[in-house]
C-alpha positions as CSV (number, residue, x, y, z in Angstrom):
1,M,23.9,64.4,2.4
2,S,25.0,65.1,6.0
3,N,25.4,68.5,7.6
4,Q,29.2,68.3,7.3
5,S,29.0,67.7,3.5
6,T,26.5,70.6,3.2
7,R,29.0,72.8,5.1
8,F,31.8,71.8,2.8
9,L,29.7,72.5,-0.3
10,S,28.5,75.9,0.9
11,E,29.0,78.9,-1.3
12,E,31.8,79.9,1.1
13,N,33.7,76.6,0.7
14,F,32.9,75.6,-2.9
15,T,33.0,78.1,-5.8
16,I,32.6,77.4,-9.5
17,D,33.7,79.7,-12.3
18,E,31.2,81.4,-14.5
19,A,31.7,78.8,-17.3
20,G,30.9,76.0,-14.8
21,K,34.1,74.2,-15.7
22,R,36.5,74.9,-12.8
23,G,35.7,74.7,-9.1
24,V,37.6,75.3,-5.9
25,L,36.7,73.3,-2.8
26,K,38.1,74.4,0.5
27,L,38.3,71.7,3.1
28,E,39.0,72.9,6.6
29,G,39.2,71.7,10.2
30,E,39.7,68.0,11.1
31,L,40.0,65.9,8.0
32,T,40.1,62.4,9.6
33,M,38.4,59.0,9.8
34,E,35.5,60.6,11.7
35,Q,34.6,62.8,8.7
36,A,35.5,60.2,6.0
37,V,32.0,59.6,4.7
38,D,31.2,63.3,4.5
39,I,34.5,64.1,2.9
40,K,34.0,61.3,0.3
41,E,30.5,62.5,-0.5
42,T,31.7,66.1,-0.8
43,L,34.6,65.2,-3.1
44,L,32.4,63.2,-5.4
45,S,29.6,65.8,-5.5
46,A,32.1,68.5,-6.4
47,L,33.8,66.4,-9.0
48,V,30.5,65.7,-10.9
49,Q,29.8,69.5,-11.0
50,V,33.1,70.6,-12.7
51,E,35.7,69.5,-15.2
52,H,38.6,70.7,-13.1
53,L,38.5,70.7,-9.3
54,S,41.2,72.4,-7.1
55,L,41.4,71.6,-3.5
56,N,42.4,74.1,-0.9
57,L,43.6,72.4,2.2
58,E,45.4,75.3,3.9
59,E,42.9,75.5,6.7
60,G,42.9,71.8,7.5
61,T,44.0,71.3,11.1
62,V,44.2,67.6,11.6
63,F,44.8,64.9,8.9
64,D,45.1,61.1,9.0
65,L,45.8,58.3,6.6
66,S,42.1,57.9,5.8
67,F,42.1,61.4,4.4
68,V,45.2,60.6,2.2
69,Q,43.4,57.5,1.0
70,L,40.3,59.6,0.1
71,L,42.4,62.1,-1.8
72,Y,44.1,59.3,-3.7
73,S,40.8,57.7,-4.5
74,A,39.3,61.1,-5.6
75,Y,42.3,61.7,-7.9
76,Q,41.8,58.3,-9.5
77,T,38.1,58.9,-9.8
78,A,38.7,62.2,-11.5
79,L,41.0,60.5,-14.0
80,S,38.4,57.9,-14.8
81,M,35.9,60.7,-15.4
82,N,38.3,62.5,-17.7
83,K,38.5,65.3,-15.2
84,S,41.4,66.8,-13.2
85,L,42.0,67.2,-9.5
86,T,44.8,69.5,-8.2
87,L,45.9,71.3,-5.1
88,R,45.5,75.0,-4.7
89,G,47.7,76.9,-2.2
90,A,50.2,75.5,0.2
91,C,49.9,71.9,1.4
92,P,50.0,71.6,5.2
93,A,53.2,70.1,6.5
94,D,51.3,67.5,8.6
95,L,49.6,66.2,5.5
96,K,52.9,66.1,3.6
97,Q,54.4,64.0,6.4
98,I,51.5,61.5,6.4
99,V,51.8,61.1,2.6
100,K,55.6,60.5,2.9
101,E,55.3,58.1,5.8
102,S,52.5,56.1,4.2
103,G,54.3,55.7,0.9
104,Y,51.8,57.7,-1.1
105,N,54.6,60.0,-2.3
106,Q,55.7,57.1,-4.5
107,H,52.6,57.4,-6.6
108,Q,52.2,59.9,-9.4
109,W,49.2,62.0,-8.4
110,L,48.8,65.2,-6.5
111,P,52.0,67.1,-5.9
112,I,52.0,66.9,-2.1
């Protein structure tokens, strides 16, 4: 796994409850095409560790369409694994705008 993924999955950014069923993953900084491989690896790694994954995106600073596509794919992957993926905290306005402009708000998935 790359350094970026390792940073995302650090104890500071990824916490799991005592039962090992619920996890919170905090993704921060630029969440764009340049980090797509690392973000994908991080999301998949987190999903296999817990039954319910909550994403905290409040400290994301830059988003692009590739990130929205990764989120949608992670949501679909979670469903196929009989797991859940939700958002925790406020969704950044820039991300909401990209979701709306790209038409991903027409899908039933994360409440962005």
